[in-house]
N, C-alpha and C positions, 0 to 999 in steps of 0.2 A: 693418052695415059694423063697429058698432062691436067686434064679433066678429071679422071682418077684419082690425082694426086690430090690435088684442089677438094676434091668431097673428102676423101680421106682426112685430110688435115681440119676441114669443116666440122666433119664427124667427132672427131677426135676434141675438138673446143669445145664441142656440143656436150660430149661425154664429160670433160672436165667440170665444166657449169653444172651439169647435171649431178655430178658427183658433189661437189661444193653445196650445191643447195640440199642433196640429202643429207650429208654431214650437219649441214646447220638446223634441219629440220630435226633431225636426230636430237641433237645437243638441244636445241628449244624445246623439244617434247618432253626431253629429260628435264630439262629446267622448270618448265612448267607442270609437269607432273611431280616433281619435288615438291612444287609450292602447294597443289593441291592437295598431297600428301600432307603436307606440314599442316595445313589447318582448314580446307575448304573442302574434305572429303562429303561433305554431309550439310543439308539444307534442315533445320530443327526448328520446329513450331510446336506452339503447346497450347490447349483450352483447359483452364482451370475451374474449376464448381468447387465453392466452397458451400455446403448446404449446413447451415448452424441449425441443431435441435433445440428442441424447448428446454433441455437439461443442460444445453450450453458446449453441447458435443460437437468438434468440427468433423465434418465428413467430407472430407478431400479425395477429388477425383480428378486426375491428370491426364486428360485426354492427347497421347502425345503422336507427332506423323513427322517421321524420317526420311527424307528423299535423298537417294546416293546422288552424287556428284560425278562419280567416276564410275566405271564399269566393274573394276576388279574389287573395289572397296565394299565391303558390308561389316553391320555391327554384330558383335559377337556377345556384347555385353552390357548391360543398362548401369547407369551409374547418375545419380542427380544429387546435387548437393543444395539442402537448405540449411536455415539457420535459427534458431530459437524454436525448436516444436521438439515435439517427443511423442512420435506416432506410435500409433495402438494398431497392432495386427496387419501392417503392411503387406498387400499383396500386387503383383503383378498379372494383368488378365491379357491373354495374348492368343487370339484365335478362338475363343470361348474356352481355353483353359486357365486355369488359375494357379500359381506359383506364389510360395511364401518369398518374401524380400529380406534380405541380410539388413541389419540396421547397424554400424559404426559409429560412434560417436566422440569429437573431441572438442571439449568446451561447449560452445553453442553450435556449432556444426555438426550436422548430420546427414552422414552419406546413405544413401539408398541403394544396393545392388543386385544384381538378378544375372542370371545366364538365360539370355533368348531361346526359345527352344526350335525357333525356325531363324531359317539365313535368308535375307530378302538381297539378292544379287542381281546387278543390272543396273546400267545408268538410267537414272528418273524412275527408278523404283522404289515404292514409298512403302515404308513399313510402320505399321499402326498398331499400337498398343494403349493399355489403358494402365495407370497407377492408382491405385485407391488405397488409403489409412485413415484411422480417425484418431483426432488429438482432442485433449480436455484441458492441456497445460497451459493453454494460451488466452482461456477465457477465463471471466472470473464474474462474479455477480457481488456487487455491496450495494445492502439496501435493495432498492430498485431500479440501479444502474447496470448494465452488463457492459463488461469492456472485453475487446477482443483485439487479437494480433496476429495476422495471416502472414506466412512467412514470407521473405523475402528470396527471390532467384539470383543468387551472384552474378555481377558480369560475364564472369569467365565461362559460364555455363554453355554457352554458345547458342543459345535459342535467340532465332532471327525475330520471331514473333510469338508474342504471350498475350494471351486475353483471359481475363479474370473474370469470372462472375461470383458475386456474393449473395446468398438466399439468408434473410433473417426473418424471424418468426413474429410477427405483428404484436405479437404479446410481450417482445422486449421494449416496446414504446418507441417513441420518434427518435429519429438519429439526431444524436447530440453533437458529435465531435468524429469526423473522419480525417486522414490524411495517408496518402494525396486524394485529391478531390476524384470523385468518379466523373467516367464520361458522361454516363446515360443512368439516371434512377427512376425505376417505377415500380410497380407492385401489383399484385394479383388479391386472391380473397385470403390466402394465409400468410404471405411473406411481402416483406421488401428486398426489392433487386437493384442490386449494383453493379454496373461493369466499369471495367478499368482496361486500358490497351497496354502495349508495349513503353512505351513513353512515361506510363504512370505507375508502371510495376518495376522497371528494370533496376535491379540493386537496392530496390527499397521494399519494407512489409508494409502492409497497409494496415492501419490501426485505426478501429473502430468503436464508438460508446454510442449506446442507446438508453435512454432514460434521460430523465430533465436535471443536468447537473452543470455546473463550471470549474475548471481549475484556476486557480490564483499562484502567482508565484509570491513568497513574500525575503524582504531581508530586514532583520530586527536588530536595532545595537542599543545596548544595556550600558551604561556609564556608572559604574560601582565603584562605591568612596568607604575604605574603613577610620573616621575621624578620631578614633579612639587608640591610645597605646597599648592595646594589648589585642591577640587575635580575636576574632570576630567572624559571626556567621552572618552572611546574606542573602536574603531570598528574593526573587524575581517571578513574576507571573509570563507564563509563554502560552501561546494560542493552544486551547484544548480541544480535543474531540467534543461533540456534542450529537444530537440527534439530527443536526442539518450539515456537518461538516465533518471532515476527516482530515485531519494534520498528519505529513508526512516530511520528517527532520532529514534535510539533505548533507546539514553540517551545523556543527554546536561548539564554539571555539572561544573559551575552553570550555571542555566536559565539564558538566556539574558533577560536585561530590556526591547526589543523591537527586533524586526528585518524588513528588508525591502528590497527591489527589486531596485537594481538601474539602470540606463538605457543601461549599457551592459547586464543586465540581470545575475547578480552577486547576489547572496543570502550575505547579512550583517547583522551581530548582534552587537547589543552595550551593553556596560558594561559602568558602572559607578564606577570609581575607586577613592578611596579616596586618601587625600596626600600621597606620597611615596609608596605607596599599590602596592605589587606583586601579580599577582592572576593566577593562573594556569586552563585553560579551557579545558575540555576533552569533544570530542566530538566523539558518538559511532553511527554507523549505516550500511546500507548498499546502495550500486550503485546498480541498474539494469538497465544494458548496452542493449541496442539494435540494431539490424542491420538494421532497417528500421524507419525511420522518424515516432515519436507516436503524436506529435503534430504539428498543423500548425501555422507558425511562419507570423511575419508582419514585416516590416522595415518601418520607417515612411521617409519621403523624409529627414527632419530634420537628423535624424541617417544617412541616404545613404552619406549626403555630411560630416559628421562628419568623417564616416568611408573610407573617401579619403583625410583628411589632412593628413600634415606631423607631425611629432611627434619626441622627442629627438632620439630615435632609428631608427627613419623611415623616411629619409631624403627625400621625396616625391618630393621636390623641387629644388633637386641639377641634374646638369646639366648629370652627368654620369646616374642617376637612370632615368631620363627624356628620354634620349636617349634611352635605353635599352628598356624600355616600350613602345617606338614606333614601334621597332622593333618587339618585343614579341607580343605584343597586348591581346592575348587570355590567362586563367588561364592554359591552357595544356601548352602551349610554356614555360608559366615564371617557373612552376614546373618543366618541364622536363630541363631549363637552371640553376636551382638550383641546380637541384638533378647531373648536369653532370658539373658544375662548380665548386662549392664547396668540398671539402675534410673533412672527421669528424677526428678531433684529439681526440683518445681515453685518451690520457695522462691527458686530462683538464677536463674529469670528477670526480667530487669531489670537485676540487679545486677551492676556491672563487677565480675568476679572472676579469677584467674589462669587462663589456659585450662591445662587439665594435661596434653594431649597423649593420644595412645596408652596408653603404659604407665601415666602416673598414671592415667586412667580404671580399667584392668583392674587396679592396685591397689587403687583406690575404687570399686568399680563402682555402689554404690548413692547416689553423690552425682553424678549426670552430668547435662548437658543436651545439645542436639543436637548441639555440634560434637565434644563427647567421644564420641557414636555414631559420627559422621562419620569421626572420627580411627582410632577402632579399625578400621572396616571398609577403610578406605584403608590403613594401614599394613598389616593381615593380608594384604590384596589383593595389596598390592606386594611382600609376603615371600614370598606363592605362586607369584608370577611373572606376577600378573594387572595389567595397568595400569588406574589407578586415580587419581581426583582427586576434589576436594572443589567442591561447590557452594554459594556463599552466595548468598542471593535473597529471595523474598517468599514464603512460603506461607500462601493464602487458605482460611481454617479457620473456621467459623461455633463450632465448640466449642473454645476453647482448652484444655479439661481434657483434651481426647482428642487434640487435634492442638496442642500447645502451641507459642505465640509471645505475643510482647509487643504489645498492642494500645493501649499509650500511649507507650511508647518505641521507639526504633529499633534495637531488638535483633532483628536479621533470623534466619531459620533456616537451616538446613545441613543437608545430604541429601551422597549420594554419588554418581557414577557410576563405572563400570566398561567396560572396552573388551572387545568380543564379538567375538571373532577369527573364528568363523565368520559371523556374521552383518554383519561390519563396520559396527559402529553401537556409540554409549555407551548403554549401559543405565542409568536411572534406577533408585536404591534410596533407600529412607527407614527407615534403621532406627528413627529415634528415634518415628516416627508408627507404626510396626510394634511399638514397643514400648507405646505408650499407647494405641493403637486398641482394644485390647480384641478381637484377634482378627483382624481385615482385615491381609491381606497386602498391605505395599508392596513389594515385590521386583517389579523389573521393572514399574513404574508409568509411564503418561502419561495422570495424571488431569487435566491444565490447570487444577492449583491450583498447583505449583510453577514460579514464574517466575524464572528467573535474571539473578542481576544483575552476579555476577564466576565466573570459574573460579579455583581454587587448584589449579594441576599442577605446574609447575614449581617454585613456592614454595608452602610450607603457609599463608604469612599475608599474601601481597603478590598483586595489588593489594588495597587496602581497599575495602571494597564501600561505595554511597551510605548514609548514615546515620551515617557514622564519622567525615564531616566536620566536627568541632565545635571552635567557639572558645569560650571564658568557662566560668566555673563552673556556669552553670545553662543548659546547652543546651536548645533547642526541638526540636519534635518536626520531622524532616525529610522523613520518607518518608510518601507517601500514597497508598494504591492501593484502587481499587474496582472493582466490576464496572462493566462498559459496554456500550454497544450499538455496532455497527459505525461506525467513523468515517468521515469524507467522503472519496470517491473522489481520490486524488492522480494527477498524471499525472508522468513522469521529466521531472526539472530539472536541468539542468547547464549550467556555464558551460565553454562552450571555448575554447579560444586557440591559434590559428595562427599559427606562425613558420615561418620560412626560414632553415637553416642558413648561412651567407655564406662558407663554406670552397669554394675553387673545386673543382670536380669536372668533368671532361671527360664531355660526353654526360650528364649526372646532376643534379639536384640533390636534397637532403634536407630533407623538410618535419617539423618539430616540431608535434606536437598534447598541447596539455595539458587534461585533462578532471577537473573538479572536482564531485563530485555535491555540488548545493545542495538537493535535494530531500529530502524525508521519510524515505526509507525507504533502505536499502541495495539496489543494484543488481545484480543477479544473472542470469546466463545473456543479458546483452544485447549487440548486436553494435553496435560502432561500424563505421559504413557512410560510406565513402569514394568520392565522386564526382568525376570530372573531367567538367568540360563535360557535365552531365546524367548521365552514366552511370555507373551502378556499376562500379566497378573493382577497390575493395578492401573488406573487410571485417576486423575485429579482435576477437575475443571480449573481451568486459567482463565479470569476474564478483568479487562481492565488495567492491564499491568501495561503502563505507559513509559515511553523511552527512558532508559537508565533507571527507571525504579526496580527494585528487586522484592522476591518475596519466599518466603521461606515455608518449608512443608515438612511433614515427618511422617516414617509409618513405621511399623513394626515388622518384623521378620521373623517367621516359626523355625528355632534353630535344631529344636528337639534337645533332649536331655545332654548328649554329648556332643551335640553340632550337627550330627548325620544330616538333618533336614535342609542345612544352609545351603542357597544357591552359592555356586563358586563364583558368579559375576552378576550384578546387576547392572541393568543398563536404564538411563533415564533418556526419554527423547521427549523433544517439542519441536514441531515441524523438523526441519533439516538439522538441527541442533543436537547432536548425542552426546553422552556422557557414560564413560563406564567406571564402574567400582568393582576391583576385586575384593571378594571377603576372607581372601584367606582360608580357605573352608580347611584344608588338612590342617593347619598349624591351630585353627580353632577346636578341630577333632583330637588333636594330640595336645592341645593344653586340658580340654575339658577331662579326658581321658586322666592324663597326669593328674588333676584335680580331682578326679573319682579316686584313683590311685592311693593318693596322698591321704584322703578321706578315710578308705578302707584302710589303709597301713595304721592310722593314727587310732581309729575304732580298735583294730586288732591289737596293736601295743597298749591302750588303754584296757582291754578286757584281760589281756595277758598280766599287766601290771596289778589289777584288783584279784587276777585267779591267786597270782602268787602271793598278795597281801594276806590273802585268805588263808592261804598254807602258811605262811611264816607266823599269824598270830596265831593259827592251831598248834604249830610247833611249842609256842612261847607259853602256852597254856598247859 
């Protein structure tokens, strides 16, 4: 009995211990199950392929694998969050079946969602499917340069492993910029191939550019003063678009009253200053420099004649210049002569000295700086019958002894351009760097290091470039330029105003449209689209509208005799900018009918009066 009692006691203790551990196991199982349910139900990984077509359309394929980490859990619905894309015809491919994907947008965020047709149940079971779509909203071609942005996958997406392959047609040119850097890059007969892993792409988009170009950021300060006792208008020159560069304005403070483009292609901004007012203007932006021409150019006969004329520092008509020009004849010979004849004086850099002009440089060839090299080339070219002009701007150089410039003050670089009649293009030459660069040829260059600030063509000294708007005895540095990555993409932004000319016109009315570019870049080869009651009716080409410049358009609308043909609404579109104008058609018809009724009543009244007047005269007789 004692043995049985001890056995029962031991069994009871053992059962209590077992029960304790059972309860603990259940609780811990519940706890860990809750943790798994909370965020670790699945292991997600994705292989992405972006194939860019020759037309710049991105063909995206997301090969997704989802492994169940729990027995009872499975995915019922696909939800993928992307940023900065506009997917075209997204589809879900599952077990050979294809179904459409629902797209919802909130700002830059895009959600792709669809119900799965199969339920993959069981621990370690893998659900594989494919998401495909096309997108052309994040690729653009500017001249010879292709730029593209591939969407980022946000950190909260839950994907543990992401691999990305990007295929680019070789016709796009060599890679100029990529961020982040790919793990591996290779090529086949038709494509460049780039591979990125999870660390490179997590919460980051991929930005790439192909073609030969470079981005620069700039900050320019202009110190303006009105020295007189009445309101006065002041103009400044800002970096312009050229065939080899595109300007993007990030900030312009204060905003100018207006802007325009002068005959030489300079961008001018106007400010109204009160009496004795001083004003600091700060311009911040980017310049995209190209290695090949991005814009077609034309030069009128009048401007060609202007670019052959003598000016203060280009003594075209002097006997010495004329004699040399007849001997040299061609731009190449003139460049070689200038490079070999003049010597650069490094001690003059940053020192304010009198500009010598072409003749002065030829008389004293060993004491020259960039502006003298340029003056000699321009003067000799013009004397030889070759249109030429000077360019002032910033030249990016790592070695200031080989490619001289001032690194601390605002002395800019000067170089020249001549007009090639055969190609119809301005050709860049830098005889200064040709002289100092020890054998490197700077004739006909597009090196993406010469950033144009102003052109001097119709005048050898106007307009003055950025960095020259100084006040006070100790002027500070006002020009800052640095290498930069691609700035954020911006859309066309225009201010549209629609008014009606109130002059009476039988059967028509005149509509006036004022368009002001309030965006960050010049508008080129854009169309202003006119819609009558949502039907596209007219379009006007718009080209060369620089930031803060405005332009006026006018067109006539057929209204009919009583206004019956008048559209109820006129809509003007420029890119994403839209303006609607209500013509008050019903009021117009009412007014027209009222006017016609008044005219008819007047005619009836006059006929009536005339009729009774005749009767009255007849009765008098």
